[in-house]
Structure formats: structure tokens, C-alpha cells
C-alpha positions in Angstrom: -8.1 14.2 23.4 -6.7 10.9 25.2 -6.0 8.1 22.5 -7.7 5.2 22.6 -5.9 2.0 23.5 -5.1 0.0 19.7 -7.2 -2.9 19.2 -5.7 -6.1 18.1 -7.6 -7.1 14.5 -8.1 -10.6 13.5 -6.0 -11.6 10.6 -7.3 -10.3 7.5 -7.1 -11.5 3.8 -3.4 -12.5 2.9 -5.0 -16.1 1.7 -2.6 -16.4 -1.4 0.5 -15.3 0.6 -0.1 -17.6 3.3 -0.8 -20.6 0.8 2.7 -19.8 -0.6 4.6 -19.7 2.4 2.9 -22.6 4.0 3.9 -24.3 1.0 7.4 -23.5 0.9 7.6 -24.4 4.6 6.3 -27.7 4.0 9.0 -28.8 1.5 11.6 -31.5 2.6 14.1 -29.1 1.3 15.5 -25.7 3.1 14.1 -23.0 1.0 14.7 -19.0 1.2 11.8 -16.8 1.2 11.5 -13.4 1.3 8.9 -10.7 2.2 9.5 -6.9 1.9 7.1 -3.9 1.4 6.5 -0.4 3.4 6.0 -0.7 7.1 2.8 -1.1 8.6 1.2 -3.5 6.3 1.6 -6.7 8.5 4.4 -8.6 7.2 5.5 -9.6 10.8 1.9 -10.5 11.3 2.0 -12.7 8.1 5.0 -14.3 9.6 3.6 -15.1 12.9 0.8 -16.6 11.1 2.8 -19.0 8.6 5.6 -19.9 11.5 5.8 -23.4 12.6 6.1 -22.4 16.3 7.7 -25.8 17.4 10.6 -25.6 14.9 11.1 -21.9 14.1 13.3 -19.1 15.4 12.0 -15.7 14.7 14.4 -12.7 15.3 13.7 -9.0 14.5 16.9 -6.8 14.1 17.4 -3.5 15.7 19.9 -0.5 15.9 22.0 -2.2 18.6 25.7 -3.3 17.9 26.1 -6.8 16.1 27.8 -8.3 19.4 24.7 -7.5 21.3 22.3 -8.8 18.6 24.2 -11.9 18.2 23.5 -12.7 22.3 19.5 -11.9 21.5 19.3 -14.3 18.5 21.4 -17.0 20.3 18.7 -16.6 23.2 15.9 -17.1 20.7 17.8 -20.0 18.9 18.1 -21.7 22.5 14.2 -22.1 22.5 14.6 -24.7 19.7 18.1 -25.8 20.6 18.5 -25.8 24.3 22.1 -24.8 25.3 22.7 -22.6 22.1 23.0 -19.6 24.0 25.5 -20.9 26.6 28.5 -19.8 24.0 29.9 -16.7 23.4 29.8 -15.9 19.2 32.4 -13.6 18.5 30.8 -13.2 14.9 28.0 -13.8 12.8 29.6 -16.8 11.0 30.1 -18.9 13.9 26.8 -18.3 15.1 24.9 -19.1 11.9 27.6 -22.0 10.9 26.5 -23.7 14.1 22.7 -23.3 13.5 23.3 -24.7 10.4 24.8 -27.8 11.4 22.7 -28.6 14.6 18.8 -27.3 13.2 16.4 -30.2 13.1 14.9 -31.1 9.6 12.3 -28.5 9.0 13.7 -25.7 11.0 13.0 -22.3 10.2 15.5 -19.4 10.8 13.1 -16.1 10.2 15.0 -12.6 10.1 12.9 -9.7 10.2 14.0 -6.1 9.6 16.8 -7.7 8.0 18.7 -4.3 6.7 18.8 -3.3 10.2 20.8 -6.6 11.0 22.9 -5.5 7.8 23.7 -2.1 9.0 25.2 -3.7 12.0 27.6 -6.5 9.8 27.4 -5.8 6.0 29.2 -9.0 5.6 26.1 -10.8 6.8 24.3 -11.4 3.3 27.4 -13.1 1.8 27.8 -15.4 4.8 24.2 -16.1 4.1 24.8 -16.8 0.5 27.7 -19.2 1.4 25.7 -20.9 4.1 22.5 -21.4 1.4 25.1 -22.7 -1.2 27.5 -24.9 1.2 24.9 -27.5 2.3 22.9 -29.7 0.2 19.0 -28.4 0.3 17.7 -31.5 2.1 20.3 -30.6 5.0 19.9 -26.9 5.5 17.1 -25.1 7.4 14.6 -22.8 6.0 15.4 -19.2 5.8 13.2 -16.2 5.6 14.4 -12.7 5.1 11.9 -9.6 5.8 12.5 -5.9 5.6 10.5 -2.8 5.4 13.2 -0.9 3.5 12.0 -1.6 -0.1 15.2 0.1 -1.1 17.5 -2.0 0.8 15.8 -5.3 0.4 16.2 -4.6 -3.2 19.6 -4.0 -3.0 20.4 -7.0 -0.6 18.0 -9.5 -2.1 16.6 -8.5 -5.3 19.3 -6.9 -7.6 21.1 -9.1 -9.7 24.8 -8.1 -8.0 23.2 -9.1 -4.7 24.8 -12.0 -2.7 21.6 -13.3 -2.2 20.1 -13.3 -5.7 18.3 -15.9 -7.3 18.4 -17.8 -3.9 14.8 -17.1 -3.0 11.7 -19.7 -4.0 9.3 -17.0 -2.8 9.8 -13.1 -3.0 6.5 -11.5 -1.8 5.9 -7.5 -1.6 3.3 -7.2 0.9 1.1 -4.0 0.6 -2.0 -2.4 2.0 -5.2 -4.4 2.0 -8.1 -3.9 -0.5 -10.7 -1.6 1.2 -13.3 -4.4 1.2 -11.8 -5.6 4.6 -12.3 -2.2 6.4 -15.7 -2.7 7.2 -15.1 -5.5 9.4 -11.6 -4.5 10.5 -13.7 -1.8 12.0 -17.0 -3.0 13.2 -18.3 -0.2 10.8 -22.4 -0.4 10.2 -22.8 0.8 6.9 -20.8 0.8 3.5 -20.5 4.9 3.3 -18.9 4.9 6.7 -16.5 2.4 5.4 -15.7 4.4 2.4 -15.2 7.3 4.5 -12.9 5.3 6.9 -10.9 4.0 4.0 -10.5 7.6 2.6 -8.7 8.5 5.9 -6.5 5.1 6.6 -6.1 3.6 3.1 -5.5 -0.2 3.4 -2.6 -0.4 6.0 -3.8 -2.8 9.0 -1.9 -1.0 11.8 -3.8 2.3 11.1 -7.0 0.6 11.2 -5.5 -1.3 14.6 -4.8 2.2 15.8 -8.4 3.6 14.5 -10.5 0.7 15.9 -10.8 2.2 19.7 -11.9 5.6 18.7 -16.1 6.3 18.3 -15.7 7.4 14.5 -12.8 8.0 12.0 -12.6 11.5 12.3 -12.2 11.8 15.9 -9.3 8.7 15.4 -7.7 11.1 12.9 -7.7 14.3 15.1 -6.3 12.0 17.8 -3.4 10.2 16.0 -2.9 12.5 12.8 -3.5 15.8 13.6 -2.2 16.2 17.2 1.0 16.6 17.4 1.2 14.0 20.2 -0.2 11.8 17.7 1.7 8.2 16.5 1.0 9.1 12.9 1.3 12.7 13.1 5.0 12.4 11.7 4.3 9.3 9.5 5.2 10.6 5.8 8.6 11.4 7.3 8.9 8.0 9.2 7.8 6.1 5.8 10.5 7.9 3.8 13.4 7.2 6.5 13.1 3.6 5.4 13.9 4.6 2.0 15.7 7.7 1.6 18.9 9.2 3.5 17.5 13.0 3.1 13.8 13.4 3.3 13.6 17.2 2.6 13.3 16.9 -1.6 10.4 13.6 -1.2 8.7 15.6 1.2 8.4 18.9 -0.8 7.2 16.4 -3.7 4.8 15.0 -2.1 3.5 18.1 -0.5 2.8 20.0 -3.9 1.5 16.7 -5.3 -0.7 16.6 -2.0 -2.0 20.5 -2.7 -2.8 19.9 -6.1 0.2 20.1 -8.6 0.1 16.9 -10.4 2.0 17.7 -13.7 5.8 17.5 -13.8 6.2 21.1 -14.9 4.2 22.5 -12.1 6.0 20.5 -9.2 9.4 21.7 -10.9 8.2 25.2 -11.5 7.0 25.4 -7.5 10.8 23.9 -6.6 12.5 25.9 -8.8 14.2 23.1 -10.5 14.2 22.0 -14.1 12.1 19.2 -14.7 14.6 17.0 -16.1 16.1 17.1 -12.4 13.0 15.5 -11.1 12.4 12.4 -13.1 14.9 10.3 -10.9 13.2 11.5 -7.2 9.4 10.9 -8.7 10.2 7.4 -10.2 11.3 6.3 -6.7 8.2 7.4 -4.9 6.2 5.6 -7.7 8.5 2.8 -7.1 8.1 2.9 -3.5 4.2 3.0 -3.7 3.7 6.4 -2.3 3.0 8.3 -5.8 1.2 7.1 -9.2 1.2 8.2 -12.8 -2.0 8.5 -14.0 -2.7 8.8 -17.8 -5.9 9.0 -19.6 -7.4 5.5 -20.9 -5.5 4.0 -23.6 -2.6 6.1 -23.3 0.9 5.0 -23.5 3.7 5.7 -20.5 5.6 7.0 -22.9 3.0 10.1 -23.4 4.8 12.1 -20.6 3.0 15.5 -21.6 -0.2 13.7 -20.5 1.0 12.3 -17.3 -0.4 13.3 -13.9 1.0 12.7 -10.9 -1.2 11.7 -7.3 -0.5 10.7 -4.1 -1.0 6.5 -4.1 -2.1 6.0 -0.7 -5.2 7.8 1.1 -3.7 8.2 4.2 -1.0 10.1 2.9 -3.5 12.4 0.6 -5.5 13.0 3.7 -2.2 14.0 5.7 -0.8 16.5 3.0 -4.5 17.7 2.5 -5.3 18.2 6.3 -1.9 18.1 8.6 0.7 19.8 6.5 -0.9 22.7 5.5 -2.2 23.3 9.5 1.4 22.6 10.8 1.6 25.8 12.5 -1.6 26.0 14.1 -1.8 22.5 15.5 1.6 23.1 16.9 -0.1 26.3 18.5 -2.9 24.0 20.2 -5.8 24.8 17.5 -6.0 20.7 16.7 -10.0 21.0 17.4 -10.5 24.3 15.4 -8.4 22.3 12.5 -10.3 19.0 13.3 -13.8 21.0 12.7 -12.6 22.4 9.5 -11.5 18.8 8.1 -15.0 17.9 8.9 -16.5 20.5 6.6 -14.2 20.0 3.5 -13.9 16.0 4.4 -16.4 15.0 1.6 -14.3 16.3 -1.3 -11.5 14.3 -0.3 -13.2 11.4 0.2 -14.9 11.9 -3.3 -11.5 11.4 -4.5 -10.5 8.2 -3.3 -14.2 6.8 -3.7 -13.3 7.3 -7.9 -9.9 5.5 -7.1 -11.9 2.5 -5.6 -14.7 2.4 -8.2 -11.9 2.2 -10.9 -10.3 -0.5 -9.1 -13.3 -2.5 -8.5 -14.3 -2.4 -12.3 -11.9 -5.4 -13.2 -13.1 -7.1 -10.3 -16.4 -7.0 -10.9 -19.2 -8.5 -13.6 -21.0 -5.4 -14.6 -23.6 -5.4 -17.3 -23.4 -9.0 -17.8 -19.6 -8.4 -18.6 -16.2 -9.0 -17.4 -13.8 -5.6 -17.9 -10.5 -5.1 -18.2 -8.2 -2.0 -16.1 -10.6 1.3 -15.7 -9.2 4.5 -16.0 -10.5 8.1 -16.0 -10.0 9.5 -19.3 -9.6 13.5 -20.4 -9.0 15.6 -23.6 -11.0 17.5 -26.3 -14.1 15.2 -27.1 -15.3 15.0 -30.5 -16.7 18.7 -30.6 -12.9 19.9 -29.6 -14.1 20.9 -26.4 -12.4 19.7 -23.3 -14.1 16.3 -21.8 -13.4 14.5 -18.6 -14.9 10.8 -18.1 -14.2 9.5 -14.7 -14.3 5.8 -15.8 -13.6 4.0 -19.0 -12.7 0.5 -19.4 -12.8 -2.5 -22.5 -14.6 -5.4 -21.9 -12.8 -8.5 -21.7 -13.5 -9.6 -25.2 -12.7 -6.1 -26.6 -16.2 -5.8 -27.9 -17.6 -3.2 -25.7 -16.2 0.3 -23.8 -17.8 0.9 -20.2 -18.3 4.8 -19.6 -19.0 5.8 -16.3 -19.4 8.6 -13.8 -18.7 8.6 -9.8 -20.9 10.8 -7.5 -20.4 11.2 -3.8 -23.0 14.0 -3.1 -25.9 13.2 -0.7 -28.5 14.1 -3.0 -28.0 13.6 -6.9 -30.1 15.6 -9.9 -30.6 12.0 -11.8 -32.4 13.4 -14.7 -29.4 15.8 -15.5 -26.6 13.3 -14.4 -27.9 10.5 -16.8 -28.3 13.2 -19.7 -24.7 14.3 -19.2 -23.5 10.8 -19.1 -25.2 9.9 -22.5 -23.8 13.2 -23.8 -20.3 12.0 -22.7 -20.4 9.0 -24.2 -21.6 10.7 -27.6 -18.3 13.1 -27.4 -15.8 10.2 -26.0 -13.3 9.7 -29.0 -12.3 6.4 -28.5 -16.2 5.0 -28.1 -17.2 6.6 -31.4 -18.4 3.5 -33.4 -18.1 1.2 -30.7 -20.9 -0.6 -28.4 -21.5 1.2 -24.9 -22.1 0.4 -21.6 -23.2 3.1 -19.1 -22.7 3.0 -15.1 -23.1 5.7 -12.5 -21.9 5.0 -8.9 -23.2 7.2 -6.2 -23.2 7.4 -2.6 -26.3 7.1 -1.3 -29.3 4.3 -3.0 -29.6 5.2 -6.6 -33.1 4.7 -9.3 -33.6 1.5 -10.9 -31.7 0.6 -14.2 -32.8 2.9 -17.2 -32.6 1.2 -20.4 -28.8 1.9 -20.8 -27.6 3.2 -17.5 -26.7 1.0 -14.7 -26.1 2.3 -10.9 -23.9 1.1 -8.3 -23.2 2.2 -4.4 -20.5 1.6 -2.2 -21.7 -1.9 -1.6 -21.2 -3.2 -4.8 -17.6 -1.7 -4.8 -16.8 -2.9 -1.3 -17.8 -6.6 -2.2 -15.8 -6.5 -5.2 -12.6 -5.5 -3.3 -12.1 -8.4 -0.9 
């Protein structure tokens, strides 16, 4: 299948980030700003939106030798300071020191993919620290540092031992966009299709751009991820390469979680390793935002025995569900056959993402006339000592009531049965005993009118909250 030409999306969301960066750039004193986060989430696009064109130097670091990068950076500076590139700079100190002295008031130096620059010259952070500290704030330019390697950015700027630690006025972690923007980004006609698209791409703007030129999300997933020629076919390994040297173990852990091994003991057993040896790798994946820890509502993070590990990103969840297990088949040219199988089983994958979106939307919505805290699922023995699972549990902001809900993604729902089952779960949920309850059901399609005690919601309500 031929791949569509990627479409350029309009700039979406990031309102707070833009306001904070713009306010810092309006300062009469030179300030330092840091942007970091996983690749393809729009850090560079955000910079291009906020940097003042007439007084900014924007440079993207790469893997070339330092001497070549200094030539390229000098050429960019020459757009602001004519003649700057006419001189050969033997080191970073001579180049940056001249820029610091000659840059006009309010000038901005934005160094994107900063870790690549540091790889060419590890002394660069210390040099920038001296330049930032040496001159009075009113006499120095603004400095923006940006990078996709979260581990390296932490070590270069955010760690207490880093030379640039404590110098930044703004430190922004740029993550995926909320689900509420996918409908307009992909020009989708209805809310159900929007949920299905988000289940495949998550909130990564670059994935949306790549998918926008296709006739449907499944066709896009087949061409971009399933096909060995697709630009996202090897995306998990590329993501990990930004932050880890050896991707073998992290990829194995992600694959096992994606295959349904959610407990630490299960993951360790499948890898043939003691559970204690996986504590640090799992913590690293959680820190990178690729894996999340799930606990029953009301449980403490210290309750490791009840912790479940899940893939946090919808695209990674789809990749490890559909691409990784079929690696040999797609390499053998059976892409279309695998794509047909994906279509048959897609609903189950979408339903898990739909549940996540519902829980994410609860604290952003006013439901049953109330504001609610963070929502989570709950599992454990009910009051009758029989195992019980509840999709959504949340406590009202005033802590007087408990919201209990179920999430459905079937095309048809036996409403009387589901309503009865929800009421029964509310009776058996231990933490709801003796408290005022609110019941809700989120469904794929239009639901019946609310009953006296149950509220019904659809993708329209969830997507509206997640903007």
C-alpha cells in the first residue's frame, strides 16, 4: 500500500505552555527556558510558534562533529548578526562568548536537540553555565534548551549536580495532546471514530499528521505501522534509543506487558529473572511515560502486591498487540492478511483505551451535578467475599459522595441487565458502604434516558472534557 503524503496540522492546544514561554520571552532580563519530553510530541513546533522571528536564532543539534555544527550555528546567527559567520570559531566558547556580547537586547538562542550538541562537546553545559552566570541578567540573551532524550535532559539540566541546574525560569515537559483534539486534527465526522483513532495513535501530534492523509485509521495503521516499510514500524525501539543504551530488556518488558503480563511476578517469571532485578527498569519505563502503575482506587503506591503494570501510550499498546506478535508474518509479505485480522479484533483494543479516557475525563467533568477527584478502577473481594471489578470509582470534591461507573464499547447493550449489574456492584463495593452513591454508565452508542439513579454518557461527553 502506498503511503499518503503527511499533512501539516494546525497548531493545537498548548495554551498554557505558550503563555508561559511568551511571558518569559517578554522579560527585559535574559532568562533560561527548558523544554523536554518524548519525541514527536511537538516541542519544536511549539518553539516555532512562540519564538520572535526577528530576534531569534533557532538551531537543531545533530550527530555531526562539533566543528561542523559550529559552522552551521554561526550561519544561523548571521541571520541576526550579519557577518557573524565570516569568522572561523575554533571552539564553542569563542562562538558563544561573541554571541553573548553582541546579541541585541531581547535576542533568543534556542538550541533544539541539545543532547546531540553535548555528545559532540560534553563541556557545553558548563560553558553555558558560565555565560549565564557571568553577565548581568539585563545584558544577556534569552536561552532556550530543548531535547527529546528525557534521561539526558534530566542529567544535563534538571539533576542537582548538573551545571545548569537552578538556572531555568521555565521547565516544561511536553507530552501527548488530550484526546479531545483528535477529531478536528483528523477531520473526523463522529465521536466514535475519534475514539477509535485515538486508540491507535494516542495523543502524539506527529502520528496524527502521518495518519491524516489516509482514508481511515485502519488503512493508516496498516501502512505506517504494520508494513515493514512504514515509518512507525520500528517506533518503540526508536523511542527507547533516546533514553537507553541497550533496548533489549526494555523492549522485552514492554512486549510482555502488551501481551497481558501485568504483574511484576508474571513479567519476571516470563523473563526468567528475579522480580527485584526489574524494579529499576520498570521505574525507568514509568518515568519515561511508556508504562504506568495501576492500583485499585484508594490503594497506596506502597501496596506493590496489588500493582498492575500497563502500557500508558495507546499507540504502543496497539503496536505490541498487533505489530510485534505478527513480526514474522508481515516480514513475509502478509501485511494485508494481518490487517484484516486487526480489523476483526480492534474493538477489544479500543475498549481498553475507552476505559482509560473515561477515567481521565471524570475529574474534568461535572457529573451528576458534582465535581470529582481522580478516577480509577477497583478490584478485589466484594462484601460477599466474591471477586469484584468496577471500571470507574471516584470521590466527590467535597468527599461526601462516591461515583461508581461501568464502561461499555459494544454496539448493542442490554440496558436493563447492565443497570441491574451496576446497582449490584454498588451494593458490594466495600469502600462505598454507608456512603451516598452516584451511578453512571459510559457507552459507545446513544444510551437511554437517565433513570432515577443512573446517568448515561457517550464519547461526546468524554471528548468534550478532554480538551
